[in-house]
C-alpha positions as a printed Julia matrix, in Angstrom:
356×3 Matrix{Float64}:
  -7.48  -16.82   -8.78
  -6.12  -18.58   -5.66
  -6.69  -17.28   -2.18
  -3.64  -16.17   -0.27
  -4.14  -15.05    3.3
  -1.28  -14.05    5.55
  -0.87  -16.3     8.59
  -2.7   -15.31   11.73
  -0.81  -15.04   15.03
  -4.12  -15.67   16.79
  -5.77  -19.06   17.37
  -8.53  -20.01   14.99
 -11.95  -18.94   16.23
 -14.45  -21.73   16.8
 -17.27  -19.81   15.12
 -17.89  -16.59   13.23
 -21.1   -14.85   12.18
 -21.08  -12.76    9.0
 -23.89  -10.26    8.61
 -24.33   -8.87    5.11
 -27.86   -9.24    3.86
 -27.84   -7.23    0.62
 -27.48   -6.27   -2.16
 -26.52   -8.76   -4.88
 -23.3    -6.98   -5.78
 -22.17   -6.55   -2.19
 -23.05  -10.13   -1.31
 -20.93  -11.23   -4.27
 -18.08   -9.18   -2.79
 -18.36  -11.07    0.52
 -17.68  -14.45   -1.09
 -13.9   -13.9    -1.37
 -13.83  -13.14    2.36
 -15.61  -16.44    3.01
 -12.99  -18.21    0.9
 -10.17  -16.48    2.78
 -11.62  -17.55    6.13
 -12.19  -21.11    4.93
  -8.65  -21.39    3.62
  -7.04  -20.01    6.78
  -9.32  -21.71    9.29
 -11.03  -24.75    7.73
 -12.41  -25.9    11.09
 -14.07  -22.59   11.96
 -17.87  -22.74   11.78
 -19.2   -19.94    9.58
 -22.75  -18.59    9.77
 -23.91  -15.97    7.27
 -27.03  -13.86    7.79
 -28.11  -13.05    4.24
 -31.11  -11.64    2.39
 -33.85  -13.85    0.97
 -33.04  -13.06   -2.68
 -29.29  -13.01   -2.13
 -29.38  -16.49   -0.6
 -30.46  -17.81   -4.0
 -27.08  -16.7    -5.3
 -24.73  -17.87   -2.54
 -26.78  -20.18   -0.32
 -25.22  -23.38   -1.66
 -21.64  -22.49   -0.75
 -20.3   -25.49    1.15
 -19.22  -25.18    4.73
 -21.44  -22.2     5.56
 -24.65  -22.17    7.6
 -27.04  -19.62    6.11
 -29.72  -17.76    8.05
 -32.21  -15.97    5.8
 -33.41  -12.46    6.52
 -36.64  -11.56    4.74
 -36.65   -7.77    4.97
 -40.05   -7.66    3.32
 -41.51   -9.35    6.4
 -40.66   -6.39    8.62
 -40.28   -7.1    12.31
 -41.4   -10.69   11.78
 -38.43  -11.21    9.48
 -36.09   -9.82   12.1
 -37.56  -11.99   14.84
 -37.18  -15.05   12.6
 -33.44  -14.39   12.34
 -33.15  -13.88   16.09
 -35.01  -17.13   16.72
 -32.74  -18.99   14.3
 -29.67  -17.68   16.12
 -31.02  -18.41   19.6
 -28.58  -20.69   21.37
 -25.66  -19.61   19.16
 -22.72  -17.78   20.68
 -20.02  -16.72   18.26
 -16.4   -15.83   18.83
 -16.93  -12.81   16.6
 -19.56  -11.02   14.55
 -18.48   -9.38   11.3
 -21.09   -6.63   10.99
 -20.61   -5.67    7.33
 -23.7    -3.53    6.79
 -24.28   -0.09    8.3
 -27.98    0.5     7.53
 -30.17    1.0    10.58
 -32.18   -2.15    9.88
 -29.0    -4.24    9.76
 -27.65   -2.65   12.92
 -30.88   -3.55   14.71
 -30.74   -7.05   13.22
 -27.25   -7.56   14.65
 -28.59   -7.16   18.19
 -29.79  -10.76   17.95
 -26.25  -12.02   17.35
 -24.48  -13.03   20.56
 -20.76  -12.43   20.11
 -18.03  -11.12   22.4
 -16.15   -9.46   19.55
 -18.25   -7.32   17.22
 -16.27   -6.0    14.24
 -17.69   -3.11   12.22
 -16.67   -0.25    9.97
 -14.29    2.56   10.85
 -15.74    5.87   12.04
 -15.79    7.49    8.58
 -17.91    4.71    7.11
 -20.26    4.3    10.08
 -23.81    5.61   10.18
 -27.27    4.82   11.54
 -26.04    3.98   15.07
 -23.49    1.48   13.74
 -21.01    2.38   16.46
 -23.46    1.29   19.16
 -23.63   -2.34   17.99
 -19.88   -2.98   17.51
 -16.81   -2.9    19.74
 -14.02   -3.2    17.15
 -13.46   -1.53   13.8
 -11.75   -2.38   10.51
  -8.76   -0.22    9.48
  -9.7     3.3     8.41
  -8.87    3.58    4.73
 -10.1     5.71    1.87
  -9.97    4.92   -1.82
 -10.79    1.24   -1.43
 -12.96   -0.82   -3.72
 -16.0    -2.16   -1.88
 -14.65   -5.71   -2.16
 -11.39   -4.72   -0.47
 -13.28   -2.95    2.32
 -15.31   -6.09    2.97
 -12.18   -8.21    2.74
 -10.56   -6.14    5.48
 -13.07   -7.47    8.02
 -10.7   -10.38    8.61
  -7.85   -8.06    9.65
  -8.94   -7.52   13.27
  -8.97  -11.34   13.5
  -5.32  -11.51   12.47
  -5.69  -12.34    8.77
  -5.17  -10.29    5.63
  -6.91  -10.95    2.32
  -4.33  -10.45   -0.4
  -5.92  -12.33   -3.29
  -9.5   -13.24   -4.07
 -11.48  -16.08   -5.55
 -15.21  -16.68   -5.77
 -16.03  -20.2    -6.99
 -19.75  -19.59   -6.57
 -21.47  -22.92   -7.27
 -23.44  -23.14  -10.51
 -25.81  -26.14  -10.79
 -25.67  -28.34  -13.86
 -29.3   -27.41  -14.6
 -28.26  -23.78  -14.95
 -25.38  -24.64  -17.27
 -27.66  -26.83  -19.4
 -30.25  -24.04  -19.65
 -27.62  -21.49  -20.63
 -26.25  -23.82  -23.29
 -29.75  -24.21  -24.73
 -30.2   -20.45  -24.96
 -26.66  -19.71  -26.14
 -25.5   -22.76  -28.11
 -22.21  -23.0   -29.92
 -19.29  -20.6   -29.7
 -20.64  -17.45  -31.35
 -19.16  -14.36  -29.64
 -21.82  -13.28  -27.18
 -22.7    -9.94  -25.63
 -25.09   -9.95  -22.68
 -26.96   -6.71  -22.06
 -28.36   -6.22  -18.56
 -29.8    -2.71  -18.85
 -31.43   -2.11  -15.49
 -29.94   -1.13  -12.15
 -31.92   -1.15   -8.92
 -31.1     2.58   -8.82
 -33.08    4.11  -11.69
 -30.79    7.12  -12.04
 -27.9     4.8   -12.93
 -29.77    3.49  -16.0
 -28.69    4.42  -19.51
 -31.27    5.46  -22.12
 -33.09    2.6   -23.91
 -32.42    4.02  -27.38
 -28.69    4.08  -26.63
 -28.72    0.46  -25.51
 -30.59   -0.33  -28.72
 -27.93    1.42  -30.83
 -25.17   -0.55  -29.11
 -27.08   -3.8   -29.61
 -27.67   -3.02  -33.3
 -23.95   -2.42  -33.74
 -22.92   -5.66  -32.04
 -25.43   -7.66  -34.08
 -24.17   -6.04  -37.28
 -20.65   -7.19  -36.36
 -21.75  -10.81  -36.15
 -22.09  -11.04  -32.39
 -24.94  -12.78  -30.66
 -26.69  -10.44  -28.21
 -28.95  -11.49  -25.35
 -31.03   -9.0   -23.4
 -31.2   -10.23  -19.79
 -32.79   -9.17  -16.52
 -35.14  -10.17  -13.77
 -38.94  -10.5   -13.79
 -39.77   -7.17  -12.13
 -42.09   -4.75  -13.95
 -39.32   -2.18  -14.19
 -36.92   -4.59  -15.86
 -39.61   -5.74  -18.27
 -40.46   -2.15  -19.14
 -36.82   -1.31  -19.8
 -36.38   -4.4   -21.98
 -39.5    -3.53  -23.98
 -38.24    0.03  -24.51
 -34.87   -1.24  -25.71
 -36.5    -3.7   -28.11
 -38.86   -1.03  -29.47
 -35.96    1.33  -30.19
 -33.79   -1.17  -32.05
 -33.56   -1.98  -35.74
 -32.34   -5.53  -35.09
 -33.7    -7.94  -32.52
 -31.53   -9.6   -29.88
 -32.53  -12.67  -27.9
 -34.9   -11.53  -25.19
 -34.27  -13.58  -22.06
 -35.59  -10.96  -19.65
 -37.39  -12.6   -16.75
 -36.45  -16.1   -17.9
 -33.25  -16.6   -16.01
 -32.52  -17.1   -12.31
 -29.45  -15.83  -10.47
 -27.73  -19.17  -11.05
 -28.74  -19.2   -14.73
 -27.31  -15.7   -15.04
 -23.99  -16.98  -13.72
 -24.13  -19.8   -16.27
 -24.89  -17.36  -19.1
 -21.93  -15.24  -18.04
 -19.75  -18.32  -18.31
 -20.78  -18.6   -21.99
 -20.46  -14.9   -22.85
 -17.45  -12.79  -23.69
 -18.8    -9.45  -22.49
 -21.58   -7.9   -20.39
 -22.92   -4.38  -21.02
 -24.54   -2.96  -17.88
 -24.74    0.01  -15.54
 -23.48   -0.28  -11.96
 -25.58   -3.26  -10.87
 -25.54   -6.7    -9.31
 -25.06   -8.51  -12.65
 -21.86   -6.49  -13.16
 -20.31   -8.17  -10.13
 -21.78  -11.58  -10.88
 -20.18  -11.47  -14.33
 -16.87  -10.39  -12.86
 -17.0   -13.29  -10.4
 -17.38  -15.67  -13.36
 -14.42  -14.15  -15.19
 -16.58  -12.43  -17.81
 -15.41   -8.99  -18.91
 -17.69   -6.06  -18.23
 -18.41   -2.96  -20.29
 -19.67   -0.98  -17.32
 -21.44    2.36  -17.62
 -20.24    4.73  -14.93
 -21.27    8.33  -14.45
 -23.42    8.2   -11.32
 -20.9     6.06   -9.44
 -17.13    5.76   -9.24
 -15.87    2.64  -11.05
 -12.76    2.57   -8.86
 -14.99    2.0    -5.85
 -17.87   -0.05   -7.25
 -16.92   -1.13  -10.77
 -16.0    -4.68  -11.81
 -13.26   -5.64   -9.38
 -10.92   -7.65  -11.56
 -10.81   -5.55  -14.75
 -12.19   -2.07  -15.34
 -10.36   -1.45  -18.6
 -13.51   -1.96  -20.7
 -15.72    0.41  -18.7
 -16.85    3.86  -19.76
 -15.92    6.28  -16.98
 -17.68    9.65  -16.93
 -17.62   10.0   -13.16
 -15.19   12.92  -13.11
 -17.14   14.74  -15.81
 -20.32   14.16  -13.8
 -18.68   15.53  -10.66
 -17.6    18.71  -12.44
 -20.94   19.25  -14.14
 -23.34   18.37  -11.32
 -21.28   19.1    -8.18
 -18.91   21.78   -9.44
 -15.69   20.04   -8.48
 -13.47   17.22   -9.8
 -14.01   13.69   -8.57
 -10.7    13.88   -6.69
 -12.26   16.43   -4.34
 -15.37   14.37   -3.54
 -15.73   12.2    -0.46
 -14.94    8.62   -1.42
 -18.13    6.8    -2.29
 -20.08    9.89   -3.34
 -22.95    8.98   -5.66
 -23.97   11.45   -8.37
 -27.43   10.06   -8.95
 -28.91   13.11  -10.64
 -31.43   13.26  -13.5
 -29.52   13.27  -16.78
 -26.19   12.13  -15.38
 -26.09    8.94  -17.47
 -26.68   11.04  -20.57
 -23.0    11.96  -20.32
 -22.25    8.51  -21.74
 -22.63    8.58  -25.52
 -23.21    5.68  -27.85
 -19.82    6.32  -29.39
 -18.17    5.93  -25.98
 -19.66    2.46  -25.66
 -18.92    1.4   -29.22
 -15.28    2.46  -28.82
 -14.91    0.19  -25.77
 -16.79   -2.63  -27.5
 -14.54   -2.45  -30.57
 -11.43   -2.25  -28.42
 -12.49   -5.36  -26.56
 -13.41   -7.23  -29.75
 -10.06   -6.36  -31.29
  -8.18   -7.47  -28.18
  -9.83  -10.88  -28.47
  -9.38  -11.2   -32.22
 -13.11  -10.77  -32.72
 -12.92   -7.45  -34.56
């Protein structure tokens, strides 16, 4: 999708610093803003302070200087960023993260203009490290909120594109794992928020169904013990065996696999947004989080949405009465999503693509 940014009445800044260190999904959402800035102001020097893991996803975007923040290193990681930025003075800082650690990190960025969130979305002393705010809006998708950081600079992001680089090695690896043109379902079962995870036996039932319909299914995920444990539980519960690529891919290889797949089944997670960035459709599982705020940006028609039901059951009110962005991460909330709900969306998608 092409980028279209409204013309700016202001002169192009010489340099901008973007600060968004995590997480994978949110960093993916920042990429369209980078593209908007590059299109409008190709001569502006862009520096992005990003997390150590997240840099593996976006750190090869051309025309951007990346400064890595290793949050696991504690104060040493923060000092390393400050040292890397010593001698830099930016026309503006786009402070796109409100956590206390990120607000402290931003103190090492020298910039006259410091753009942050509106009052409603500020917390953890955010207001003390900024001097301008993005427009106050409710009901926005996270990507649109991040995109609005260019508005105080005189731009407006009206369309988005990602074009995240994918190395040839990653494409070759994905082709080895997923050869040919068999319809492919990727299943990424684990979110970094455990209460967003669906039950392993329900994933297994969905996988069994897809395999019985002639689809190729690949179980994917990172190398962490939690992801391995979830994958093992899914495999143990199934009657049929999918490809198990858990722990074998990298972030770039995941992008390449998405490029070869028709559909990704996942809870609200980083892979959801990576797949969306690659144009892969997502069967998202939403009960703990609102898909209109944090679901796949481009197309949510294949998601299962139990957020309103979760709001009524766990919070005693409809989703329309909740503060925007409310998470319902309660034990049992993902149990509201039944296997039949997922199979209905899967079959609808397959039929729409002539794969039914």
